[in-house]
N, C-alpha and C positions, 0 to 999 in steps of 0.2 A: 740419383735419388738419395734422399736421406736414409740411413740404416733403419730408422723407425718406420718409415713409409714402406720400405722393402719388406720388413717383417710383417706389416699389416697386409700387404699384397699377398705374400706367401700364405698367411693364415686364412685369409678370406677365400683365396683361390682353392686351397685344400678343403676348407669347410664347405664351400659351394659344391665341389665335386662329391664330397662325402654325403651331403644332404640331397643329392639329385634324386628325382623321382621319374619313373618311366612315364612317357607321354603317349597318348593315342593319336596325336595330331598327325594328319595325313595331308599329302599334297602331291602335285605332279612334278615339280622341280624344286630346286633349292640348293643350298650349300650345306655340306656336312662338316662339322667341327669335331675334332677328337682332342680331348683334354687328358693330360696325365701329370702325375707328380713323381718326384724322385723316389718315393717309397712304394710305387706300384699302383696307386689308386688311378682310376681312369674313368672317363665318361664320354658320351657321344651326344651331340645335339644336331638336329637336322632343321635348318632354317628356323631357329627359335624366335618366338615373339620377342621383340626388343625389350618389352617391359617384364619379361619372365626372368627367373633366376638364370637360366641358360643364356638368354639374350644379354643380360648384364655381364655375364662372364665373357662372352664374345666381345662386348664393348670394352671391357677392361683390357683384354689382350690387344685390341686395336689401339687403345690409348698407349699401351706399353710399346707397341711397335712404332708408333709415331714418335714417342719419347726417345727411343733409341737413335733416331735419325736427327735429333736436334743438336745444335752446337752453340747457340747463343745463350747467354745467362738468362735473359728475359724469357726466351722460349722455354728453357728448362724449368724456370720457376712457374710459369703459367701451366705447363704440362703437369708438374707435381701437384699444383693446386687442383687441376681438373681430375687427376687420378684420386686425390684425397676425397674430393666431393663424391665421385662415383663410389668409392669404398664406403663412405657414410651411407649412401643410398642402399648399397648391397647389404650392409649391416642391419638396416631397418627392415628390409624385405623379409 
């Protein structure tokens, strides 16, 4: 990834964790996600709504996980574009 995109990912990731709000959402099952930063900030999400701030954070990490497994130039370019689009969405939210 380009250094500029990496910086945006780091900034938005940290900002999303810092701006997290407690939710009263309840359910019977789901997946728990734990987020942390190198400076000790952390957060927890349990089966977040995909359109919520936490849901977008999960989506970002899933995009980054897929990106790490890519090896072709075209795949990497498409992945960077997809990450950049998601970051724009997260900045608007």
